[in-house]
Structure formats: C-alpha cells, structure tokens
N, C-alpha and C positions, 0 to 999 in steps of 0.2 A: 825644577822643582815641582813638588807635588801640591796637592789640593790646600792643604792648611797652610802651608808655605805661601802659595800663591795669594791667598786671602790677606796674610800678613803684609806680603810685599805691596799689594794693592793699597792697603790702609797706609803703610808708611809711605808709599808714592803720593797719595793724596794729601797726607799730613804735609808732606814737603812742599807740594804745590801751593797748600794753603798758607805755610808760612812764607813762601815767596811772594805771593800776592799781598800778604799783610806788610811785609818789608817794603814792597814797592809803593803800596799806598801812603805808607808812613814817609818815605823819602824818595819820591818817583826820580829825583835827579841823581841818585847814588845807585847804578846797577849792581854793585859789588855784594851789597848784602843778598840781592835777589838771586844772583848766581850762586853764591855760597850756599844759600838755603836750598836752591834746586839740586846743587851737588850733593850736598848731604843727604837729602831725601832719596837721590838716585842710588847712593852708596848703602844706605840702609835698607832700600828696598831689596837690592841684591844680596843682602847678607844672610836671610833665613833659609834653612834648609830643612826639608822634613824627612825624619827616618820613621819607616814603619815599625811595629812591634816585632816582626819577625827578620828584620834587618840590622846589620851594624855597619857604620861608614868608617872608612879609613881617611882620615884628615892630614894631609901634607901642608906645611907651611915653608914656603919657598924651597920646596922639594924634599923637604925633611919631615919625618914621621912627628905628628904633633899629638894626636890622640885618637881614639876610637869613639865614634859617635853614637851615642844610646839612643833609642827610641824616642820620639818627641821632635819638637822644634829646636834646632841647633842654629847657632849664630857663627858666621865665618866673615873673615875679612875679605871683600872682593879684590881681586888681583894679587893677593898674597897668599890666601889660603885656596886649597883645591882638594875636593872629594875625590880621591884616586879610584875608589871603587866600593859599591854598596854589596856586602856580603849577606846572602841568605842563610840563616842558622836554623832553618828548619832540617827535618831528616829528609835525606834524598835516597834515591834508588838508583844504581847504575848496572845495567846488564852487561855482562862480558861472557866471552866464550873461548875455548881452546878446541881447534879443530886439527884432526889427524895427529893428535899427539900420543906417543907411545907410553904405555904404562910399564911397571917394572918387569913384568912378564912379556914385554914386547907385543902388547895387543893394540892396535891404532883405535883411538876412541874420539868422539865429538862430545864435549861437555859445555852445557849452558849453565850459568849461574847469575845470580843477583847478589849485588852489595848494597847494603844499608849503611849510610853513613852520615855524620853531621859535622859542621864546622864548629868547633868550641874554642878556637882562638883566631879570632879574624885578623888580628895583626900578623900572626905568622903565616896564615893563608895567603896574605897578599905580599909580604915583604920577603918571605923565605922561598917561595916556589913560584915559577912562571905558570900560569894557566893551571892551577891546582885541580880543576876539574879533570882536566885531561890527562895530568898526571897520576891522579888517584885511579883512572880507569886502567892506564898502562900497568901500573903497580899490581893491581887486582889481576890483569891477565897473565902477567908473567909469573906470578906466585902460583897461579892455577896450574900453569904448565909444569912448575918445578914440582908441586905436590902430586900430580899425575904421574910424573916420572919416577916418583918415589913409593907409588901405591900399586898394589896388583889388582887386577880386575875384580876379583871376587869382593875384596874390600869396598871397592868404589861402588859396587852395586848393593851390597847387604850392609854396609857400615856408612852411610852418607852423613849422619849426624856428627860422627868423629871427624869426618874430613871437613866438615862446615865449620866446627870449631877450631880446628888447625889452620885452616884458611883465614878464618877472623883474627886469630892471634898474630899470625904472620904479617897480614896486610896491616893491621894495627900498628904493629911495631914501626913499619916503614913509614906509615902517615902521621904517626903522633908527634913527628919532628916538624909537621907542616900546619900543626893546628887542627888536624883532622882525626876524629875518633870513629873507628869502625864499629857499628852496633852488631851487626851480624852478617853472615855470608850464607846463602842457601844454593845448593846445586838443584837446578830445576830437571835436568835431563842428562842422562848418559847413553849415547848411541854407539853401537859396535857394528860391525860388517854383518850383513844379511847371513853370509855363510857360516861365520862363527856362532851368531844367534841359533841357527838350526842345529849346528853340531852340539851346542850347549843344552838344546832343548831335548836332543835325543839321548845325550848323557844323562840328564836329569831323569828321562823316563826309564832308562836301563837301571839307574841306582834305584828308582823307587820298585822296580820289579824285583830287584835282587833283594831289596829289604822284606818284600811280601813273602819271598820264597823262604828266606831265613827265618821270618816270624812263623811261617807254616811248618818248617821243619822243627823247629823249637816246641811248637805246640804239640806235634806228633811225637816228640820225644818225652814230653811231660805227660802225654796220655799214656804211652807205653809204660813209664815208670809208675804211674798209678794203677794200670791194670796188673803190673807185675806185684805190686803190694796186694791188690785184692786177690789175685791167683794164690798167694800165700795164705791169706786169711780163708779162702775158700777150701783150700787144702786141709787147713787144721779144723776146720768146722763145715762138714758137708751139709747139715741141716740150713745153714745160711745159703750155701748154693742152691739148695731145692727151693728155698723162699724166694730167692732171686730169679729162678727159672720161672716159677709160678706166676711171679709179678709180671716179668717179661712176656708171659703168655697172655696174661689178662690184659694188660695194656695193648697188644696186639690185635686182639679179636673183640675189644669191646665196641669198636666202630662197626657197623653193619656192613660197610663195603670192605671190610678186612676179611683176609682168608689165611690161615696159617696151617701148614702141614707140620706135625709133631712126629719126631722118630720115635719108634716103639719103644726104644730103651728109655727114652726120656719120660714117656707116657707112663711107663712101668714104674719109673723112679717117684714120680709124683703122687700126691694123695688123690685117689680117684674122685674123693668128694668135691675137691676143689675144681678138678677138671670138668666134672659134670656140672657144676654151677656155671663155671665159664661158658661151657657149650649152651647152657640154658639161656644165659645172657646174650649169647650171640644169635640163636633161634628168634629171640623175641617172645611175648606172651601170646601173640596171635596164632603162633604154631602150635601150641599146647592143646 
C-alpha cells in the first residue's frame, strides 16, 4: 500500500483499537466483543488500496477478474480480493534493433529504432498476454526484420519517414489485441558495411561529375546555337557587326593595363574616329 492508503489503514486500526477498548470497559467479563472489534478493525485496515493517477489496477476476486481499479483509494476484501498488477498507462519508449539483416537487394544492415507505445486497455494487457512489455518488444523487432527484408537500401536511407509509418501500422495491428496502442516508430540509425559505404561514396562522386559534364556540354550547345543565330543576323546587317567589333575593342582597351592588337583589315573596316577616341582613352590625359 502507498501513502494515502497507509494513513487510512492506520486510522482504521486506531479506530478498531478504540472500539475494542470501549467494549472491554463496558463489559470486561465478555472478551468476545473485544475480539470482534479488533478483528473488524484489522480487516478494515487491510482493505484500502491507493492507485496513482497514471496507474490502473487489475482486481481479481477468488481468481476471477472483478474490475479495473481507477485512480484514488479503492476498497478490497482482504483474503478474497487480490490486485494482480498495477499498470502504468503513461507513454513508454522501447528501443529495439535488427543486426545483420539483409535488405531486398541483399545488403546486410544494422538498424536501430525506438517504439513509442501506451497501454489503452489494462484488462487486455494483463489477461490476454503474458509479460506484455517483453511481447511488445519482440513484436517490434520481428516486424522491423520483415520490413527491412522487403525494402531496398536506397529507400531505407532516403525515405525513413515512410518506413516509420509502415512499421507503426504493422506493429499497432499486432498489439491492439493486447490493449496496447503504438503511437509512433522512429528509425534512429541505419549502418552498412564500410566497404559498401566507400563504394557508394565513389559512385555518388562519379554521378555528380557526370552531371557537371552534361550541364557544361548543354551550356556549350546553347551558346553555339545562340552564336549561330547572331552570325545570321551579322551576315544580313554588316553595320551591326562593325558596331559590335568597336564595342568589343573599347571594352578591351578601356583598362590601363589592357593591350589589344587589331588586325589591319579590322582597323580599315572601322570608323577611324571611333578608333582614335578609343586610343586616346587608353593613353590617358597625361600623355597629351
């Protein structure tokens, strides 16, 4: 018995002793009332049981289920009633794992997971299954092995949330018959052999390099297409080509540290005035 029940039992015992003393004082030659009062006080002192807020008690009367004890002070019949077990109805966490388990693509993995569950029916948890805590842990482990055997390694690494939901639904289906509800399952870690991890790293690096080269080739193809379109435009409009050439010349020589050699044919095609202005800008005002 717990704190409050102990206090109640003590008060009842004191009351029984008081009644016995009163009966003895009233009729000291008759011990039967005294013994009766003491016996009643003792039985009443053994009757109360305290159930905490987070607990539920399973009461058996002569070996048969009587009722579920709710939080508070509960009264029992000593010698006839028995509290078989006190069930904690708070959320619990159970760690479980699967070692050296083969995936669908025959890769050995070690998986660690956590199960969050709660007892929703204390009667079933005690009467329907022996040692429900251990049974829930075994059910979670066997389910984890089954799910790993049906999943590929890539899915286990990249889509853990879907595996968590799948595990939760399968385990909950099993444990619901025992009065246990599975709230969630979380895969904490998936470990693979070091050799395979190194090979996967090299493959990922090669894939990234291949994608980079493909993107570069596509960019060069796009540039070639745009330059082809520009060549058609310049062929139809020579003045636009001259303006573009002069702009490129100016952009190249506007910095003091730049130097550009212009072919004679290109210089003859350009406007001499523009070339002179560009040369003056290159020399700077201090050279005039």
